[in-house]
C-alpha positions, 0 to 999 in steps of 0.5 A: 035593705043595704045602706048605700049612702055609708062611706069609711072615710068619714069614720077613719079618714081625714084630707086636708089639701094644699091652703088648708082645704078640708074634705072627706076625701079626695074627690068629695066636695070642698067643706065650707068653713073649715079651712085652719082648723086642728085635725082633733077639731074638725074630726070632733065638728058639728059638722063631721058628726052630722056627716056620720049621722046622715051617712048611717041614716041613710040619708045622702050627703051633699058633699058626697054626690061624685060618689053616688053618682058613680 
């Protein structure tokens, strides 16, 4: 059975918008408590690790709802 919840962006991509908004990609929901941290700290944060674990386990990530809908 294919894993329909996995996306390569949390494993390969870093998005930061104006005013330090962090997202998994340009269309995902904002990630709370991720403003004004270095890319290295954000990339290795517990929050990002949890996103990757959920995707690998086949669980949906709430910030990716728009992609699941489409």
